[in-house]
N, C-alpha and C positions, 0 to 999 in steps of 0.2 A: 130486532132485539126486540124481546115480549119486554113490559115494567112489569119490574120483582119490588117487591115493598116490603116494609120490617115489620116482623113480624111481628104477631101480637099474642100478650100473655094475657092470663085474667084466672084469679083465683078467688079467692073469700076475700070478701070488703072487710068484713070485719074481725077482729081477731076471734080464733080458735082454742080449742081445751087442746092442753098439751096431750101430744097418746093420737087425737083423732087421726082420724083417714078425708084430706078432703082432698077435694078436686079440682084442678089443672084444666084449662084451655087452650091451645094455641092453634092459627090461624097466618097461612100464610101467602102471598100474592104469587105465583111462577106458576108457569107456564108448562112442566111437566110435557116434557112432547119424550115420546117413547123410542123419537128415531124410524118409526115407522109407517109413518106419516108421510105424505109429495104436498106439494105447496098444488093450488088447483088450477092457479095462475100458469106457471113454468114448468110442473112436470116436475119438479129435483123434489126431493129427499129431504124434510124438513129436520136439520140437525137433533141426537140427542140431548135434550136441557133438561135434568131431574133430580127432585130431591135424592140423596144419597143414604145420605142419616139425619137423624132426631137423635139430639145430645141432652138430655134434661140433670143440673144441677140441682143440690142442695145443700147445704150445713156442709158444702168443701167436699160432698160426695155424689159421684156420677150415679143418680137411682133409677136411671133407662138412659138406655142405650141401641136404638130400634136403626135396621138395616135400612132400605126401600129399593124398591126398584122402579120402572121408568111405569108398569099397570099403575100407579094412584096417577086418579084425578087430577085438574088442576087446581089449583088453589086448597093445596091441600090443609083438612084441620085435623088435628088430633088433639087426643084428649088422654090422661094420668092421672095417680094418682100418688099422693108421698105421706107418708103421717105424723103428722108435726110434732118435732123434735125443738126447737125456739125458731124464734124472730131472725129471721133470715131474708135475703134472695132467691127465686128461685129462677134460674138461671135457662132455657130453651136455646138453643146450638143447631140451628139448618144449617149443613153442606152441602152442597149439589154435585152434581159430578162435572161442572167445569171451576172447581174449584173455587169457587163462590162460598161464602161462610157469611151467614145471617145471626145472628145474637139478638134479642131483648130478655125480660127479669120482669119480675112482679116481686112482692114484698109480701112472706108468710107472715101473720102478725101471732105470736102465742099470747095466749093469756095465762 
C-alpha cells in the first residue's frame, strides 16, 4: 500500500482584518489510484484508492464541501478562500473511498 501522509494546511501567518477574504492551501500525500491501471509486473489491476471528498470547517460551519473522483492526480493540492469573521481554527478533512479520513487545522487570526 502506498504511503499516505498527514495533510498540510496553510493560511495567513499574520492577523488579517475582519471581513477580508483570505486564501488557504492544503496538500495531502495520497496515491490517488483510479482503479483503471494495472501493475506492470503482475498485470493485475491496481485497486481504486482516491480522495472522495474534501470538507472545510470554519467558525463551526462547513464552508466548503467538495466531491472528487479518481481522476485527480497523485498527492492532490486544494486551495480555497474564506471570509475572516473571527479568530479560530480552519479544519480540512480529506476522506477516501476506502473509509480513511485525514484532518488537519490551521488557525486564522483576525484583528
